[in-house]
N, C-alpha and C positions, 0 to 999 in steps of 0.2 A: 504494500499500500504506499502510496506517495504522499499520503494525508500527513502532516506533522501534528505534533502534539496540541499546538493552539487549535488547529482545525477539528481534532477530536473533542477538545472541549467545548468548542462552540456547537459541534453536532451533538455531543453529549447533553447539553441543556435541552435542546428541542426533543432528543430520544428520551430523556427522563420525563418529560411531560408527556410524550405519547405512551410510554411504559406505564405511567400512573394512570392513563385514561384506558389502557388495555387490561390491565391487572384488577380484579375485583377485590373488593374488600378494603380494609382499612389498614394503611401501614402505619407504624409510628413515625412521627415527625410531619412537618407541614410541607409546602411546596418548595422551600428553600432546601430542606434536606432531600426531598426528592430530586431536585434538580441537581444537587450535588452529588448524589447517588447515581443520578444518569450521567453525569461526567465521568464517575469512576466506572460505570457499566460499558460507557463508550470506549474508555481507553482500554479496559478489559477486552472488548470486541475486537479493537483495533490490534491489540497485542496477539489474540488468537489468530486474527486475520493474517498476520505476518508468518505465523507457523504454519498455517494451512495454505499459504500462499495463493490467496484469493486474488483473482484478476480483477481490474478496476481500481480506479483511484479516484480522487478528488470528492468534495462536498456533495456532488450531484449523482454520484454512482448508487446504483440500487444497493450493491454489495456493503458499501459504507454504511448505509441507513440500517440495512439488516443486521449487521453485525452490532452497530451501536444499539439498536432497540432491543435485540436478544441479550447483549450484555447488560443493559439497563434492567430488563426484566429479571434476569438471573440475580443481580445485586439487590433490587427491590424485594424479591421473594426471601432472599437470605436475610435482609434486614428486618423483614416481617416476621420471620421466625425468630430471630434473636430478641427483638423487641417484645414480642408476644409472649416469650418465656420469661422475660424480666416483669412484664405486667401481672403475669400469673402468680408469682411468688408473693 
């Protein structure tokens, strides 16, 4: 992927919002937390994309967005599990 870290952060902000809209239920934290987790998820997706050698680059690539949203969903799911356990105690 030719998208740099700053690009992944920008894509991650939008991917976090998309992941929040896709993921049912309520995760801990508000929109700021969700967007920050989206950035982490997008960075995770970009990192995975470099290992699986995904073709496509740039902000407007479908693969870029798919990896960013998938990474954001994974991070949001993990965050929801972690915060749910804390609230249950």
